[in-house]
C-alpha angles and dihedrals in degrees: 000000000000115000093240091065094054098102092040090053092051091053090051092048090052096054104036098079099045091043094054092046096046091096095057103135096228095048099031089183092173088072089063094055098104093054092039091054093051095047092043095049093051094047096041092049089057092046093049090054088050090048094050092049094047091048090050092050093046096245085135138349138197125248107229092204088078098041135081088236100245112131133182117188093343093310125105116242088244090065091058089049088050089060089056102044101038094053089048091052094045094049090046089058090050094049092047091053092050091048099046101029107030095161103053113151117187094156082248096175090071092046093049090050088050091051089050093051091045090050091051090052093048091048091053098043095044099033092135095052104086099205094046096043096047095044098048094034091056092047090053094047091045094051092048092050094045093050090047100043106023105024096139093048093047093049088053096050103025097095095051093042092053094048091045089056092049092050092044089058089072098063089033090058089054096047097040090042090062093040092054100036101053082030113236090157118040118201127207102229091203087071099049137050090265093233119125135187099216101320095328119105111240091236092062092072091056093040084064092046092053091051091051091047093054096041099044095046089051091044092054092045090054090046091053091052091047092052090046091054092047091053093053 
């Protein structure tokens, strides 16, 4: 495989499994597509703005050796594809868990509180590192808002969301491992906590968590409205 197709290949590898399994009768993920698309578009639009700004401010940059050399607003076309296929794969994991293991209990409330406290600490200690501060600051703000505005919903979905994130870390480690080892994506260590797991910046794991938080909460909100309309 030519180097310039590396990122494109990783996007294809991410989506192929979930796409083929979307028609499993028990999960029937294809029925969730309208609400997935809405929640994904909102979340990905915010993340793309974040991505553009961070690229502009040299928090990270893309290595053109591993790209097909098509850019839109400073981002390679592969990055836009990434924000389609990764959300699909992450939400697919979440929906599968809900379908096959509806009664998971991880005592998630305590873990989410722990994540919130940890995020506060990271935001304070690394306040001058843009990637670290923004990522953990947004996690903290998101958790506070969700507990304040959507506590019942979050208590209902928190266990599955948490486990979905943990499982999603496995394929994420493969994809991000390649992205950061070649590297396709080059990070400015002055803007992160400069701690890596393998070649992956520590913040990346929580960058993914924040995305899943936003998308899955929106997805479940849209699902609630859809069920409400169908019951009328």
